[in-house]
PDB file of N, CA, C, O and CB in Angstrom:
ATOM      1  N   UNK A   1      42.852   8.209 -14.302  1.00  0.00           N
ATOM      2  CA  UNK A   1      43.183   9.548 -14.768  1.00  0.00           C
ATOM      3  C   UNK A   1      44.618   9.865 -14.374  1.00  0.00           C
ATOM      4  O   UNK A   1      45.089   9.461 -13.311  1.00  0.00           O
ATOM      5  CB  UNK A   1      42.202  10.603 -14.187  1.00  0.00           C
ATOM      6  N   UNK A   2      45.286  10.574 -15.222  1.00  0.00           N
ATOM      7  CA  UNK A   2      46.657  10.957 -14.920  1.00  0.00           C
ATOM      8  C   UNK A   2      46.767  12.440 -14.578  1.00  0.00           C
ATOM      9  O   UNK A   2      47.799  13.067 -14.817  1.00  0.00           O
ATOM     10  CB  UNK A   2      47.561  10.626 -16.095  1.00  0.00           C
ATOM     11  N   UNK A   3      45.706  12.987 -14.022  1.00  0.00           N
ATOM     12  CA  UNK A   3      45.704  14.388 -13.610  1.00  0.00           C
ATOM     13  C   UNK A   3      44.813  14.537 -12.398  1.00  0.00           C
ATOM     14  O   UNK A   3      43.871  13.766 -12.218  1.00  0.00           O
ATOM     15  CB  UNK A   3      45.229  15.317 -14.759  1.00  0.00           C
ATOM     16  N   UNK A   4      45.106  15.531 -11.556  1.00  0.00           N
ATOM     17  CA  UNK A   4      44.289  15.710 -10.356  1.00  0.00           C
ATOM     18  C   UNK A   4      42.991  16.450 -10.651  1.00  0.00           C
ATOM     19  O   UNK A   4      42.922  17.288 -11.549  1.00  0.00           O
ATOM     20  CB  UNK A   4      45.075  16.460  -9.297  1.00  0.00           C
ATOM     21  N   UNK A   5      41.972  16.122  -9.878  1.00  0.00           N
ATOM     22  CA  UNK A   5      40.709  16.847  -9.914  1.00  0.00           C
ATOM     23  C   UNK A   5      40.568  17.575  -8.583  1.00  0.00           C
ATOM     24  O   UNK A   5      40.982  17.060  -7.545  1.00  0.00           O
ATOM     25  CB  UNK A   5      39.491  15.882 -10.177  1.00  0.00           C
ATOM     26  N   UNK A   6      39.996  18.747  -8.610  1.00  0.00           N
ATOM     27  CA  UNK A   6      39.797  19.526  -7.396  1.00  0.00           C
ATOM     28  C   UNK A   6      38.323  19.538  -7.038  1.00  0.00           C
ATOM     29  O   UNK A   6      37.476  19.790  -7.895  1.00  0.00           O
ATOM     30  CB  UNK A   6      40.327  20.964  -7.568  1.00  0.00           C
ATOM     31  N   UNK A   7      38.015  19.271  -5.796  1.00  0.00           N
ATOM     32  CA  UNK A   7      36.648  19.329  -5.313  1.00  0.00           C
ATOM     33  C   UNK A   7      36.558  20.523  -4.376  1.00  0.00           C
ATOM     34  O   UNK A   7      37.287  20.602  -3.388  1.00  0.00           O
ATOM     35  CB  UNK A   7      36.226  17.995  -4.597  1.00  0.00           C
ATOM     36  N   UNK A   8      35.676  21.437  -4.683  1.00  0.00           N
ATOM     37  CA  UNK A   8      35.558  22.719  -3.979  1.00  0.00           C
ATOM     38  C   UNK A   8      34.411  22.669  -2.972  1.00  0.00           C
ATOM     39  O   UNK A   8      33.382  23.314  -3.169  1.00  0.00           O
ATOM     40  CB  UNK A   8      35.338  23.875  -4.983  1.00  0.00           C
ATOM     41  N   UNK A   9      34.585  21.907  -1.898  1.00  0.00           N
ATOM     42  CA  UNK A   9      33.501  21.700  -0.942  1.00  0.00           C
ATOM     43  C   UNK A   9      33.120  22.968  -0.180  1.00  0.00           C
ATOM     44  O   UNK A   9      31.980  23.086   0.270  1.00  0.00           O
ATOM     45  CB  UNK A   9      33.888  20.627   0.036  1.00  0.00           C
ATOM     46  N   UNK A  10      34.028  23.902  -0.026  1.00  0.00           N
ATOM     47  CA  UNK A  10      33.733  25.141   0.696  1.00  0.00           C
ATOM     48  C   UNK A  10      33.260  26.266  -0.229  1.00  0.00           C
ATOM     49  O   UNK A  10      32.950  27.362   0.239  1.00  0.00           O
ATOM     50  CB  UNK A  10      34.962  25.595   1.459  1.00  0.00           C
ATOM     51  N   UNK A  11      33.202  25.999  -1.547  1.00  0.00           N
ATOM     52  CA  UNK A  11      32.727  26.947  -2.565  1.00  0.00           C
ATOM     53  C   UNK A  11      33.629  28.171  -2.736  1.00  0.00           C
ATOM     54  O   UNK A  11      33.192  29.190  -3.271  1.00  0.00           O
ATOM     55  CB  UNK A  11      31.337  27.407  -2.213  1.00  0.00           C
ATOM     56  N   UNK A  12      34.870  28.079  -2.290  1.00  0.00           N
ATOM     57  CA  UNK A  12      35.796  29.207  -2.449  1.00  0.00           C
ATOM     58  C   UNK A  12      36.084  29.502  -3.915  1.00  0.00           C
ATOM     59  O   UNK A  12      36.004  30.652  -4.346  1.00  0.00           O
ATOM     60  CB  UNK A  12      37.104  28.924  -1.717  1.00  0.00           C
ATOM     61  N   UNK A  13      36.415  28.476  -4.677  1.00  0.00           N
ATOM     62  CA  UNK A  13      36.699  28.684  -6.094  1.00  0.00           C
ATOM     63  C   UNK A  13      35.433  28.967  -6.885  1.00  0.00           C
ATOM     64  O   UNK A  13      35.465  29.714  -7.863  1.00  0.00           O
ATOM     65  CB  UNK A  13      37.407  27.473  -6.671  1.00  0.00           C
ATOM     66  N   UNK A  14      34.330  28.383  -6.474  1.00  0.00           N
ATOM     67  CA  UNK A  14      33.054  28.660  -7.148  1.00  0.00           C
ATOM     68  C   UNK A  14      32.727  30.144  -7.070  1.00  0.00           C
ATOM     69  O   UNK A  14      32.268  30.735  -8.048  1.00  0.00           O
ATOM     70  CB  UNK A  14      31.911  27.828  -6.522  1.00  0.00           C
ATOM     71  N   UNK A  15      32.958  30.736  -5.927  1.00  0.00           N
ATOM     72  CA  UNK A  15      32.727  32.179  -5.768  1.00  0.00           C
ATOM     73  C   UNK A  15      33.733  32.982  -6.584  1.00  0.00           C
ATOM     74  O   UNK A  15      33.369  33.959  -7.239  1.00  0.00           O
ATOM     75  CB  UNK A  15      32.811  32.580  -4.283  1.00  0.00           C
ATOM     76  N   UNK A  16      34.983  32.575  -6.542  1.00  0.00           N
ATOM     77  CA  UNK A  16      36.047  33.290  -7.253  1.00  0.00           C
ATOM     78  C   UNK A  16      35.823  33.302  -8.765  1.00  0.00           C
ATOM     79  O   UNK A  16      36.046  34.323  -9.416  1.00  0.00           O
ATOM     80  CB  UNK A  16      37.396  32.659  -6.941  1.00  0.00           C
ATOM     81  N   UNK A  17      35.385  32.174  -9.326  1.00  0.00           N
ATOM     82  CA  UNK A  17      35.243  32.062 -10.778  1.00  0.00           C
ATOM     83  C   UNK A  17      33.808  32.250 -11.283  1.00  0.00           C
ATOM     84  O   UNK A  17      33.547  32.065 -12.472  1.00  0.00           O
ATOM     85  CB  UNK A  17      35.747  30.724 -11.221  1.00  0.00           C
ATOM     86  N   UNK A  18      32.888  32.611 -10.407  1.00  0.00           N
ATOM     87  CA  UNK A  18      31.550  32.936 -10.853  1.00  0.00           C
ATOM     88  C   UNK A  18      30.589  31.777 -10.978  1.00  0.00           C
ATOM     89  O   UNK A  18      29.523  31.932 -11.575  1.00  0.00           O
ATOM     90  CB  UNK A  18      31.634  33.596 -12.124  1.00  0.00           C
ATOM     91  N   UNK A  19      30.927  30.622 -10.439  1.00  0.00           N
ATOM     92  CA  UNK A  19      29.996  29.492 -10.479  1.00  0.00           C
ATOM     93  C   UNK A  19      28.909  29.652  -9.418  1.00  0.00           C
ATOM     94  O   UNK A  19      27.857  29.017  -9.494  1.00  0.00           O
ATOM     95  CB  UNK A  19      30.750  28.164 -10.273  1.00  0.00           C
ATOM     96  N   UNK A  20      29.176  30.509  -8.428  1.00  0.00           N
ATOM     97  CA  UNK A  20      28.186  30.820  -7.385  1.00  0.00           C
ATOM     98  C   UNK A  20      28.217  32.318  -7.131  1.00  0.00           C
ATOM     99  O   UNK A  20      29.273  32.948  -7.176  1.00  0.00           O
ATOM    100  CB  UNK A  20      28.470  30.021  -6.061  1.00  0.00           C
ATOM    101  N   UNK A  21      27.059  32.869  -6.868  1.00  0.00           N
ATOM    102  CA  UNK A  21      26.964  34.307  -6.576  1.00  0.00           C
ATOM    103  C   UNK A  21      27.171  34.604  -5.091  1.00  0.00           C
ATOM    104  O   UNK A  21      27.663  35.673  -4.730  1.00  0.00           O
ATOM    105  CB  UNK A  21      25.604  34.846  -7.023  1.00  0.00           C
ATOM    106  N   UNK A  22      26.789  33.643  -4.223  1.00  0.00           N
ATOM    107  CA  UNK A  22      26.955  33.822  -2.782  1.00  0.00           C
ATOM    108  C   UNK A  22      27.236  32.463  -2.137  1.00  0.00           C
ATOM    109  O   UNK A  22      26.863  31.431  -2.694  1.00  0.00           O
ATOM    110  CB  UNK A  22      25.689  34.485  -2.152  1.00  0.00           C
ATOM    111  N   UNK A  23      27.888  32.449  -0.970  1.00  0.00           N
ATOM    112  CA  UNK A  23      28.332  31.187  -0.369  1.00  0.00           C
ATOM    113  C   UNK A  23      27.227  30.211   0.010  1.00  0.00           C
ATOM    114  O   UNK A  23      27.472  29.006   0.053  1.00  0.00           O
ATOM    115  CB  UNK A  23      29.120  31.483   0.832  1.00  0.00           C
ATOM    116  N   UNK A  24      26.020  30.692   0.285  1.00  0.00           N
ATOM    117  CA  UNK A  24      24.966  29.791   0.746  1.00  0.00           C
ATOM    118  C   UNK A  24      24.095  29.225  -0.375  1.00  0.00           C
ATOM    119  O   UNK A  24      23.096  28.559  -0.103  1.00  0.00           O
ATOM    120  CB  UNK A  24      24.098  30.508   1.724  1.00  0.00           C
ATOM    121  N   UNK A  25      24.459  29.480  -1.610  1.00  0.00           N
ATOM    122  CA  UNK A  25      23.679  28.973  -2.739  1.00  0.00           C
ATOM    123  C   UNK A  25      23.790  27.440  -2.794  1.00  0.00           C
ATOM    124  O   UNK A  25      24.865  26.887  -2.562  1.00  0.00           O
ATOM    125  CB  UNK A  25      24.168  29.613  -4.081  1.00  0.00           C
ATOM    126  N   UNK A  26      22.692  26.767  -3.097  1.00  0.00           N
ATOM    127  CA  UNK A  26      22.670  25.305  -3.143  1.00  0.00           C
ATOM    128  C   UNK A  26      23.150  24.753  -4.488  1.00  0.00           C
ATOM    129  O   UNK A  26      23.917  23.791  -4.541  1.00  0.00           O
ATOM    130  CB  UNK A  26      21.265  24.803  -2.857  1.00  0.00           C
ATOM    131  N   UNK A  27      22.690  25.373  -5.563  1.00  0.00           N
ATOM    132  CA  UNK A  27      23.076  24.905  -6.908  1.00  0.00           C
ATOM    133  C   UNK A  27      24.148  25.808  -7.477  1.00  0.00           C
ATOM    134  O   UNK A  27      24.032  27.033  -7.461  1.00  0.00           O
ATOM    135  CB  UNK A  27      21.853  24.864  -7.860  1.00  0.00           C
ATOM    136  N   UNK A  28      25.185  25.180  -7.977  1.00  0.00           N
ATOM    137  CA  UNK A  28      26.285  25.924  -8.584  1.00  0.00           C
ATOM    138  C   UNK A  28      26.224  25.780 -10.092  1.00  0.00           C
ATOM    139  O   UNK A  28      25.740  24.776 -10.616  1.00  0.00           O
ATOM    140  CB  UNK A  28      27.647  25.437  -8.047  1.00  0.00           C
ATOM    141  N   UNK A  29      26.717  26.789 -10.779  1.00  0.00           N
ATOM    142  CA  UNK A  29      26.854  26.695 -12.226  1.00  0.00           C
ATOM    143  C   UNK A  29      28.056  25.794 -12.513  1.00  0.00           C
ATOM    144  O   UNK A  29      29.126  25.967 -11.929  1.00  0.00           O
ATOM    145  CB  UNK A  29      27.025  28.121 -12.887  1.00  0.00           C
ATOM    146  N   UNK A  30      27.871  24.845 -13.406  1.00  0.00           N
ATOM    147  CA  UNK A  30      28.971  23.938 -13.744  1.00  0.00           C
ATOM    148  C   UNK A  30      29.964  24.659 -14.641  1.00  0.00           C
ATOM    149  O   UNK A  30      29.579  25.328 -15.600  1.00  0.00           O
ATOM    150  CB  UNK A  30      28.441  22.653 -14.438  1.00  0.00           C
ATOM    151  N   UNK A  31      31.252  24.515 -14.320  1.00  0.00           N
ATOM    152  CA  UNK A  31      32.298  25.041 -15.188  1.00  0.00           C
ATOM    153  C   UNK A  31      33.540  24.189 -15.051  1.00  0.00           C
ATOM    154  O   UNK A  31      33.714  23.474 -14.064  1.00  0.00           O
ATOM    155  CB  UNK A  31      32.608  26.511 -14.855  1.00  0.00           C
ATOM    156  N   UNK A  32      34.392  24.272 -16.039  1.00  0.00           N
ATOM    157  CA  UNK A  32      35.646  23.534 -16.032  1.00  0.00           C
ATOM    158  C   UNK A  32      36.777  24.525 -16.203  1.00  0.00           C
ATOM    159  O   UNK A  32      36.739  25.384 -17.084  1.00  0.00           O
ATOM    160  CB  UNK A  32      35.677  22.450 -17.147  1.00  0.00           C
ATOM    161  N   UNK A  33      37.791  24.400 -15.349  1.00  0.00           N
ATOM    162  CA  UNK A  33      38.983  25.232 -15.437  1.00  0.00           C
ATOM    163  C   UNK A  33      40.153  24.288 -15.662  1.00  0.00           C
ATOM    164  O   UNK A  33      40.393  23.384 -14.861  1.00  0.00           O
ATOM    165  CB  UNK A  33      39.185  26.119 -14.142  1.00  0.00           C
ATOM    166  N   UNK A  34      40.877  24.499 -16.749  1.00  0.00           N
ATOM    167  CA  UNK A  34      42.022  23.656 -17.071  1.00  0.00           C
ATOM    168  C   UNK A  34      43.280  24.455 -16.753  1.00  0.00           C
ATOM    169  O   UNK A  34      43.473  25.567 -17.244  1.00  0.00           O
ATOM    170  CB  UNK A  34      41.998  23.193 -18.576  1.00  0.00           C
ATOM    171  N   UNK A  35      44.131  23.859 -15.919  1.00  0.00           N
ATOM    172  CA  UNK A  35      45.355  24.503 -15.456  1.00  0.00           C
ATOM    173  C   UNK A  35      46.527  23.652 -15.915  1.00  0.00           C
ATOM    174  O   UNK A  35      46.522  22.437 -15.718  1.00  0.00           O
ATOM    175  CB  UNK A  35      45.358  24.686 -13.898  1.00  0.00           C
ATOM    176  N   UNK A  36      47.542  24.278 -16.530  1.00  0.00           N
ATOM    177  CA  UNK A  36      48.684  23.503 -17.007  1.00  0.00           C
ATOM    178  C   UNK A  36      49.639  23.180 -15.862  1.00  0.00           C
ATOM    179  O   UNK A  36      49.415  23.594 -14.724  1.00  0.00           O
ATOM    180  CB  UNK A  36      49.425  24.265 -18.115  1.00  0.00           C
ATOM    181  N   UNK A  37      50.703  22.440 -16.165  1.00  0.00           N
ATOM    182  CA  UNK A  37      51.651  21.987 -15.151  1.00  0.00           C
ATOM    183  C   UNK A  37      52.346  23.126 -14.423  1.00  0.00           C
ATOM    184  O   UNK A  37      52.786  22.958 -13.285  1.00  0.00           O
ATOM    185  CB  UNK A  37      52.678  21.105 -15.782  1.00  0.00           C
ATOM    186  N   UNK A  38      52.449  24.278 -15.066  1.00  0.00           N
ATOM    187  CA  UNK A  38      53.111  25.418 -14.431  1.00  0.00           C
ATOM    188  C   UNK A  38      52.146  26.233 -13.569  1.00  0.00           C
ATOM    189  O   UNK A  38      52.564  27.185 -12.910  1.00  0.00           O
ATOM    190  CB  UNK A  38      53.738  26.313 -15.491  1.00  0.00           C
ATOM    191  N   UNK A  39      50.865  25.874 -13.566  1.00  0.00           N
ATOM    192  CA  UNK A  39      49.867  26.577 -12.772  1.00  0.00           C
ATOM    193  C   UNK A  39      49.111  27.649 -13.534  1.00  0.00           C
ATOM    194  O   UNK A  39      48.292  28.360 -12.952  1.00  0.00           O
ATOM    195  CB  UNK A  39      50.516  27.191 -11.595  1.00  0.00           C
ATOM    196  N   UNK A  40      49.372  27.778 -14.826  1.00  0.00           N
ATOM    197  CA  UNK A  40      48.695  28.773 -15.654  1.00  0.00           C
ATOM    198  C   UNK A  40      47.324  28.258 -16.093  1.00  0.00           C
ATOM    199  O   UNK A  40      47.195  27.121 -16.545  1.00  0.00           O
ATOM    200  CB  UNK A  40      49.554  29.128 -16.886  1.00  0.00           C
ATOM    201  N   UNK A  41      46.308  29.103 -15.955  1.00  0.00           N
ATOM    202  CA  UNK A  41      44.972  28.744 -16.447  1.00  0.00           C
ATOM    203  C   UNK A  41      44.993  28.856 -17.967  1.00  0.00           C
ATOM    204  O   UNK A  41      45.274  29.923 -18.512  1.00  0.00           O
ATOM    205  CB  UNK A  41      43.853  29.669 -15.823  1.00  0.00           C
ATOM    206  N   UNK A  42      44.696  27.759 -18.645  1.00  0.00           N
ATOM    207  CA  UNK A  42      44.709  27.750 -20.106  1.00  0.00           C
ATOM    208  C   UNK A  42      43.313  27.778 -20.707  1.00  0.00           C
ATOM    209  O   UNK A  42      43.146  28.097 -21.884  1.00  0.00           O
ATOM    210  CB  UNK A  42      45.444  26.537 -20.603  1.00  0.00           C
ATOM    211  N   UNK A  43      42.299  27.441 -19.891  1.00  0.00           N
ATOM    212  CA  UNK A  43      40.927  27.467 -20.419  1.00  0.00           C
ATOM    213  C   UNK A  43      39.946  27.507 -19.256  1.00  0.00           C
ATOM    214  O   UNK A  43      40.098  26.783 -18.272  1.00  0.00           O
ATOM    215  CB  UNK A  43      40.648  26.229 -21.330  1.00  0.00           C
ATOM    216  N   UNK A  44      38.941  28.360 -19.384  1.00  0.00           N
ATOM    217  CA  UNK A  44      37.792  28.366 -18.485  1.00  0.00           C
ATOM    218  C   UNK A  44      36.564  28.160 -19.357  1.00  0.00           C
ATOM    219  O   UNK A  44      36.236  28.997 -20.198  1.00  0.00           O
ATOM    220  CB  UNK A  44      37.698  29.708 -17.644  1.00  0.00           C
ATOM    221  N   UNK A  45      35.899  27.049 -19.149  1.00  0.00           N
ATOM    222  CA  UNK A  45      34.712  26.720 -19.938  1.00  0.00           C
ATOM    223  C   UNK A  45      33.489  26.893 -19.043  1.00  0.00           C
ATOM    224  O   UNK A  45      33.248  26.083 -18.149  1.00  0.00           O
ATOM    225  CB  UNK A  45      34.791  25.259 -20.517  1.00  0.00           C
ATOM    226  N   UNK A  46      32.723  27.947 -19.286  1.00  0.00           N
ATOM    227  CA  UNK A  46      31.526  28.238 -18.489  1.00  0.00           C
ATOM    228  C   UNK A  46      30.252  27.755 -19.168  1.00  0.00           C
ATOM    229  O   UNK A  46      29.168  27.874 -18.596  1.00  0.00           O
ATOM    230  CB  UNK A  46      31.426  29.730 -18.221  1.00  0.00           C
ATOM    231  N   UNK A  47      30.359  27.225 -20.350  1.00  0.00           N
ATOM    232  CA  UNK A  47      29.189  26.745 -21.103  1.00  0.00           C
ATOM    233  C   UNK A  47      29.295  25.238 -21.263  1.00  0.00           C
ATOM    234  O   UNK A  47      29.604  24.746 -22.349  1.00  0.00           O
ATOM    235  CB  UNK A  47      29.083  27.442 -22.501  1.00  0.00           C
ATOM    236  N   UNK A  48      29.042  24.508 -20.194  1.00  0.00           N
ATOM    237  CA  UNK A  48      29.180  23.057 -20.174  1.00  0.00           C
ATOM    238  C   UNK A  48      27.891  22.399 -20.664  1.00  0.00           C
ATOM    239  O   UNK A  48      26.796  22.732 -20.210  1.00  0.00           O
ATOM    240  CB  UNK A  48      29.534  22.563 -18.755  1.00  0.00           C
ATOM    241  N   UNK A  49      28.040  21.471 -21.587  1.00  0.00           N
ATOM    242  CA  UNK A  49      26.929  20.619 -22.001  1.00  0.00           C
ATOM    243  C   UNK A  49      27.233  19.234 -21.429  1.00  0.00           C
ATOM    244  O   UNK A  49      28.113  18.544 -21.942  1.00  0.00           O
ATOM    245  CB  UNK A  49      26.753  20.586 -23.594  1.00  0.00           C
ATOM    246  N   UNK A  50      26.527  18.814 -20.379  1.00  0.00           N
ATOM    247  CA  UNK A  50      26.834  17.534 -19.745  1.00  0.00           C
ATOM    248  C   UNK A  50      26.824  16.347 -20.713  1.00  0.00           C
ATOM    249  O   UNK A  50      27.543  15.371 -20.499  1.00  0.00           O
ATOM    250  CB  UNK A  50      25.853  17.278 -18.642  1.00  0.00           C
ATOM    251  N   UNK A  51      26.032  16.422 -21.754  1.00  0.00           N
ATOM    252  CA  UNK A  51      25.945  15.311 -22.719  1.00  0.00           C
ATOM    253  C   UNK A  51      27.205  15.154 -23.552  1.00  0.00           C
ATOM    254  O   UNK A  51      27.514  14.048 -23.997  1.00  0.00           O
ATOM    255  CB  UNK A  51      24.763  15.515 -23.640  1.00  0.00           C
ATOM    256  N   UNK A  52      27.938  16.238 -23.772  1.00  0.00           N
ATOM    257  CA  UNK A  52      29.102  16.178 -24.650  1.00  0.00           C
ATOM    258  C   UNK A  52      30.400  16.587 -23.965  1.00  0.00           C
ATOM    259  O   UNK A  52      31.453  16.603 -24.602  1.00  0.00           O
ATOM    260  CB  UNK A  52      28.876  17.053 -25.843  1.00  0.00           C
ATOM    261  N   UNK A  53      30.342  16.916 -22.681  1.00  0.00           N
ATOM    262  CA  UNK A  53      31.511  17.511 -22.029  1.00  0.00           C
ATOM    263  C   UNK A  53      32.731  16.594 -22.040  1.00  0.00           C
ATOM    264  O   UNK A  53      33.846  17.063 -22.269  1.00  0.00           O
ATOM    265  CB  UNK A  53      31.172  17.873 -20.606  1.00  0.00           C
ATOM    266  N   UNK A  54      32.543  15.308 -21.800  1.00  0.00           N
ATOM    267  CA  UNK A  54      33.676  14.380 -21.846  1.00  0.00           C
ATOM    268  C   UNK A  54      34.361  14.396 -23.207  1.00  0.00           C
ATOM    269  O   UNK A  54      35.585  14.506 -23.289  1.00  0.00           O
ATOM    270  CB  UNK A  54      33.211  12.964 -21.518  1.00  0.00           C
ATOM    271  N   UNK A  55      33.582  14.288 -24.259  1.00  0.00           N
ATOM    272  CA  UNK A  55      34.131  14.318 -25.616  1.00  0.00           C
ATOM    273  C   UNK A  55      34.739  15.678 -25.933  1.00  0.00           C
ATOM    274  O   UNK A  55      35.755  15.759 -26.624  1.00  0.00           O
ATOM    275  CB  UNK A  55      33.044  13.979 -26.640  1.00  0.00           C
ATOM    276  N   UNK A  56      34.121  16.753 -25.428  1.00  0.00           N
ATOM    277  CA  UNK A  56      34.662  18.096 -25.640  1.00  0.00           C
ATOM    278  C   UNK A  56      36.047  18.231 -25.013  1.00  0.00           C
ATOM    279  O   UNK A  56      36.942  18.837 -25.603  1.00  0.00           O
ATOM    280  CB  UNK A  56      33.713  19.154 -25.057  1.00  0.00           C
ATOM    281  N   UNK A  57      36.225  17.661 -23.806  1.00  0.00           N
ATOM    282  CA  UNK A  57      37.525  17.718 -23.137  1.00  0.00           C
ATOM    283  C   UNK A  57      38.568  16.900 -23.889  1.00  0.00           C
ATOM    284  O   UNK A  57      39.708  17.337 -24.049  1.00  0.00           O
ATOM    285  CB  UNK A  57      37.405  17.216 -21.697  1.00  0.00           C
ATOM    286  N   UNK A  58      38.178  15.717 -24.348  1.00  0.00           N
ATOM    287  CA  UNK A  58      39.108  14.892 -25.126  1.00  0.00           C
ATOM    288  C   UNK A  58      39.567  15.656 -26.356  1.00  0.00           C
ATOM    289  O   UNK A  58      40.757  15.668 -26.670  1.00  0.00           O
ATOM    290  CB  UNK A  58      38.451  13.552 -25.536  1.00  0.00           C
ATOM    291  N   UNK A  59      38.648  16.287 -27.048  1.00  0.00           N
ATOM    292  CA  UNK A  59      38.982  17.068 -28.253  1.00  0.00           C
ATOM    293  C   UNK A  59      39.908  18.237 -27.899  1.00  0.00           C
ATOM    294  O   UNK A  59      40.869  18.507 -28.620  1.00  0.00           O
ATOM    295  CB  UNK A  59      37.689  17.599 -28.934  1.00  0.00           C
ATOM    296  N   UNK A  60      39.624  18.920 -26.810  1.00  0.00           N
ATOM    297  CA  UNK A  60      40.472  20.041 -26.384  1.00  0.00           C
ATOM    298  C   UNK A  60      41.904  19.569 -26.154  1.00  0.00           C
ATOM    299  O   UNK A  60      42.847  20.183 -26.652  1.00  0.00           O
ATOM    300  CB  UNK A  60      39.912  20.690 -25.097  1.00  0.00           C
ATOM    301  N   UNK A  61      42.072  18.480 -25.403  1.00  0.00           N
ATOM    302  CA  UNK A  61      43.425  18.010 -25.098  1.00  0.00           C
ATOM    303  C   UNK A  61      44.138  17.448 -26.325  1.00  0.00           C
ATOM    304  O   UNK A  61      45.360  17.557 -26.431  1.00  0.00           O
ATOM    305  CB  UNK A  61      43.373  16.953 -24.013  1.00  0.00           C
ATOM    306  N   UNK A  62      43.406  16.861 -27.234  1.00  0.00           N
ATOM    307  CA  UNK A  62      44.030  16.367 -28.468  1.00  0.00           C
ATOM    308  C   UNK A  62      44.580  17.525 -29.307  1.00  0.00           C
ATOM    309  O   UNK A  62      45.586  17.381 -30.002  1.00  0.00           O
ATOM    310  CB  UNK A  62      43.014  15.551 -29.296  1.00  0.00           C
ATOM    311  N   UNK A  63      43.906  18.670 -29.229  1.00  0.00           N
ATOM    312  CA  UNK A  63      44.282  19.796 -30.076  1.00  0.00           C
ATOM    313  C   UNK A  63      45.062  20.888 -29.347  1.00  0.00           C
ATOM    314  O   UNK A  63      45.230  21.985 -29.879  1.00  0.00           O
ATOM    315  CB  UNK A  63      43.056  20.390 -30.678  1.00  0.00           C
ATOM    316  N   UNK A  64      45.536  20.604 -28.147  1.00  0.00           N
ATOM    317  CA  UNK A  64      46.262  21.635 -27.400  1.00  0.00           C
ATOM    318  C   UNK A  64      47.635  21.135 -26.984  1.00  0.00           C
ATOM    319  O   UNK A  64      47.905  19.934 -26.969  1.00  0.00           O
ATOM    320  CB  UNK A  64      45.465  22.068 -26.164  1.00  0.00           C
ATOM    321  N   UNK A  65      48.482  22.075 -26.653  1.00  0.00           N
ATOM    322  CA  UNK A  65      49.813  21.759 -26.179  1.00  0.00           C
ATOM    323  C   UNK A  65      49.830  21.415 -24.701  1.00  0.00           C
ATOM    324  O   UNK A  65      50.873  21.004 -24.192  1.00  0.00           O
ATOM    325  CB  UNK A  65      50.736  22.907 -26.445  1.00  0.00           C
ATOM    326  N   UNK A  66      48.710  21.566 -23.984  1.00  0.00           N
ATOM    327  CA  UNK A  66      48.686  21.311 -22.549  1.00  0.00           C
ATOM    328  C   UNK A  66      48.864  19.831 -22.217  1.00  0.00           C
ATOM    329  O   UNK A  66      49.235  19.492 -21.093  1.00  0.00           O
ATOM    330  CB  UNK A  66      47.388  21.812 -21.961  1.00  0.00           C
ATOM    331  N   UNK A  67      48.606  18.954 -23.176  1.00  0.00           N
ATOM    332  CA  UNK A  67      48.736  17.521 -22.905  1.00  0.00           C
ATOM    333  C   UNK A  67      50.159  17.032 -23.105  1.00  0.00           C
ATOM    334  O   UNK A  67      50.473  15.896 -22.747  1.00  0.00           O
ATOM    335  CB  UNK A  67      47.795  16.732 -23.796  1.00  0.00           C
ATOM    336  N   UNK A  68      51.016  17.851 -23.661  1.00  0.00           N
ATOM    337  CA  UNK A  68      52.404  17.461 -23.892  1.00  0.00           C
ATOM    338  C   UNK A  68      53.240  17.783 -22.670  1.00  0.00           C
ATOM    339  O   UNK A  68      52.939  18.736 -21.950  1.00  0.00           O
ATOM    340  CB  UNK A  68      52.974  18.167 -25.134  1.00  0.00           C
ATOM    341  N   UNK A  69      54.279  17.012 -22.423  1.00  0.00           N
ATOM    342  CA  UNK A  69      55.173  17.278 -21.297  1.00  0.00           C
ATOM    343  C   UNK A  69      55.909  18.581 -21.499  1.00  0.00           C
ATOM    344  O   UNK A  69      56.375  18.873 -22.600  1.00  0.00           O
ATOM    345  CB  UNK A  69      56.169  16.137 -21.113  1.00  0.00           C
ATOM    346  N   UNK A  70      56.018  19.373 -20.433  1.00  0.00           N
ATOM    347  CA  UNK A  70      56.743  20.652 -20.495  1.00  0.00           C
ATOM    348  C   UNK A  70      58.183  20.453 -20.127  1.00  0.00           C
ATOM    349  O   UNK A  70      58.957  21.410 -20.120  1.00  0.00           O
ATOM    350  CB  UNK A  70      56.110  21.695 -19.572  1.00  0.00           C
TER     351      UNK A  70
END
């Protein structure tokens, strides 16, 4: 991969973006947040389908300006 992935082990971002309602929750709602090179959030996807999510991301990047160099 040519981009970083963030792992939220302390659930700070999960709480901030609504993937968890409280810090002690065991199961989190899956979501994807795409951030461009300048740090701007360009997409928050809260309706993840695990069966198609990889292909959905490929399609998003093919059709967006976020994959181009700034």
